[in-house]
C-alpha positions in Angstrom: 4.1 -59.6 8.0 4.9 -56.7 5.7 2.9 -53.5 6.3 0.5 -52.4 3.6 1.4 -49.1 1.8 -1.4 -46.7 2.6 -0.9 -45.0 -0.8 -1.3 -48.3 -2.6 -4.4 -49.1 -0.7 -5.9 -45.7 -1.5 -5.1 -46.1 -5.2 -6.7 -49.6 -5.2 -9.8 -48.4 -3.4 -10.3 -45.7 -5.9 -9.8 -48.2 -8.8 -12.6 -50.3 -7.3 -14.8 -47.3 -6.8 -14.2 -46.2 -10.4 -15.0 -49.7 -11.6 -18.4 -49.6 -9.9 -19.1 -46.4 -11.9 -17.8 -47.9 -15.2 -19.8 -51.1 -14.9 -23.1 -49.5 -14.1 -22.7 -47.0 -16.9 -21.9 -49.8 -19.3 -24.1 -52.7 -18.1 -26.5 -51.2 -15.6 -26.8 -52.3 -11.9 -27.5 -55.9 -13.0 -23.9 -56.1 -14.3 -22.4 -55.3 -10.9 -20.8 -58.2 -9.1 -17.6 -59.0 -7.1 -15.9 -60.8 -10.0 -17.0 -58.1 -12.5 -15.7 -55.2 -10.4 -12.4 -57.0 -9.6 -11.9 -57.8 -13.3 -12.7 -54.2 -14.3 -10.2 -52.8 -11.7 -7.6 -55.4 -12.5 -7.2 -56.5 -8.9 -8.0 -59.5 -6.8 -11.6 -59.8 -5.6 -10.2 -60.5 -2.1 -9.3 -56.8 -1.9 -13.0 -55.9 -2.1 -13.6 -57.9 1.0 -10.4 -56.6 2.7 -11.1 -52.9 2.1 -14.9 -52.8 1.9 -16.1 -55.9 3.7 -18.4 -56.9 0.8 -19.8 -55.7 -2.5 -22.5 -53.8 -0.5 -19.8 -52.1 1.4 -18.1 -51.0 -1.8 -21.4 -49.7 -3.2 -22.0 -47.8 0.0 -18.5 -46.3 -0.2 -19.2 -45.1 -3.7 -22.5 -43.4 -2.7 -20.7 -41.8 0.3 -17.9 -40.4 -2.0 -20.4 -38.9 -4.4 -23.5 -38.1 -2.3 -24.5 -34.5 -2.6 -25.5 -33.9 1.0 -22.6 -35.7 2.7 -20.1 -33.7 0.6 -21.9 -30.4 0.9 -19.2 -27.8 1.8 -20.7 -24.5 0.7 -20.0 -21.5 2.9 -23.0 -20.2 4.7 -24.4 -16.9 3.5 -25.5 -13.8 5.5 -29.2 -13.6 6.4 -29.9 -11.3 3.4 -28.8 -14.0 0.9 -30.3 -17.0 2.7 -33.1 -17.4 0.2 -30.8 -17.7 -2.8 -28.5 -20.0 -0.9 -31.4 -22.4 -0.1 -32.7 -22.3 -3.7 -29.3 -22.9 -5.2 -28.7 -25.8 -2.8 -31.8 -27.7 -4.0 -31.1 -26.9 -7.6 -27.7 -28.4 -7.2 -29.2 -31.5 -5.7 -31.4 -31.9 -8.7 -28.6 -31.3 -11.2 -26.3 -33.8 -9.5 -28.8 -36.6 -9.1 -30.3 -36.1 -12.6 -27.0 -36.1 -14.4 -25.3 -39.0 -12.5 -26.8 -42.2 -13.8 -24.7 -44.4 -11.5 -25.7 -42.4 -8.4 -29.4 -42.7 -9.3 -29.1 -46.5 -9.6 -27.2 -46.8 -6.3 -29.6 -44.5 -4.4 -32.4 -46.8 -5.5 -30.4 -49.8 -4.2 -29.7 -48.0 -0.9 -33.4 -47.9 -0.2 -33.4 -51.7 0.1 -30.1 -52.2 2.0 -29.3 -52.2 5.7 -25.6 -53.0 5.4 -23.5 -51.6 8.2 -21.7 -49.2 5.7 -25.1 -48.0 4.4 -26.0 -47.2 8.0 -22.8 -45.3 8.4 -23.4 -43.2 5.3 -26.9 -42.4 6.4 -25.5 -41.3 9.8 -23.0 -39.0 7.9 -25.8 -37.6 5.8 -27.9 -37.0 8.9 -25.0 -35.2 10.6 -24.6 -32.8 7.7 -28.4 -32.4 7.6 -28.6 -31.5 11.3 -25.7 -29.0 10.8 -27.5 -27.3 7.9 -30.9 -27.3 9.7 -29.3 -25.6 12.7 -27.5 -23.0 10.6 -30.5 -22.1 8.5 -32.6 -22.0 11.7 -30.3 -19.4 13.2 -30.1 -17.3 10.0 -33.8 -17.4 9.3 -35.1 -17.2 12.9 -37.4 -20.1 12.2 -37.5 -23.1 14.5 -35.2 -26.1 13.8 -38.3 -28.3 13.6 -39.8 -26.1 10.9 -36.6 -25.9 8.9 -36.2 -29.7 9.2 -39.7 -30.3 8.0 -39.4 -28.0 5.0 -36.0 -29.3 4.0 -37.1 -33.0 4.4 -40.1 -32.6 2.2 -38.2 -30.8 -0.6 -35.1 -32.9 -0.6 -37.0 -36.2 -0.4 -39.4 -35.0 -3.1 -36.4 -34.3 -5.4 -34.9 -37.7 -4.8 -38.2 -39.5 -5.4 -39.1 -37.6 -8.6 -35.6 -38.1 -10.0 -35.7 -41.8 -9.4 -39.3 -42.0 -10.6 -38.4 -40.3 -13.9 -36.3 -43.3 -15.0 -39.6 -45.2 -15.6 -42.3 -42.6 -15.5 -42.7 -39.6 -17.8 -45.3 -37.5 -16.0 -46.3 -36.7 -12.4 -49.3 -34.6 -11.6 -49.1 -33.3 -15.2 -45.4 -32.3 -14.9 -43.3 -34.0 -17.5 -40.4 -35.2 -15.3 -38.4 -36.7 -18.2 -38.2 -33.3 -19.8 -36.1 -30.2 -18.9 -39.3 -28.1 -19.0 -40.8 -30.2 -16.3 -37.8 -29.8 -14.1 -37.8 -26.0 -14.7 -41.4 -26.0 -13.4 -40.4 -28.0 -10.3 -37.4 -25.7 -9.6 -39.6 -22.6 -9.9 -42.1 -24.3 -7.5 -39.3 -24.9 -5.0 -38.2 -21.3 -5.3 -41.8 -20.2 -4.6 -42.1 -22.4 -1.6 -38.8 -21.1 -0.2 -39.9 -17.5 -0.7 -43.3 -18.1 0.9 -41.8 -19.8 3.8 -39.0 -17.3 4.5 -41.3 -14.3 4.1 -44.3 -15.6 6.1 -43.3 -13.7 9.2 -42.8 -10.5 7.3 -46.5 -10.2 6.2 
């Protein structure tokens, strides 16, 4: 049996991933299917099963490739710039999720899936999260438990409000479908970060 060219496989995988994005942008999540993705990519649908196990596996691979936290590679700051680093980190999470319609749709889907590749991407996200928590704990001199709690509440709140904003225009009086509302939320996150980092200095 002839060996598969790794470069050809990589190219085909990316074609399929790009097709997921194109279909969701054009037709919404409801337009996503094995036949539709294969037709969009111009390849056999059998390659979806060969490379990704299933449509769910392909979707999970798309999320993994584009997920903010899994792909977070920023250099760590010194302790004096930690506050700005944390604020920027959460602002970038907001920007990416708000501006990537496909990722929003797929994050919503992820909440209802337990596919093995979804489990794998959650494990990778968790690994990066633990690394960040440990690093910020060392730089801030706050316990890992405390850092993890603060980070979880803020990052989960961001994800929830971005997804909610697709069908809800206001939350606790904050207009989450408007830039002004998100400016208020970002300012609130900045305030929480400052209060938390400075609590031991008072």
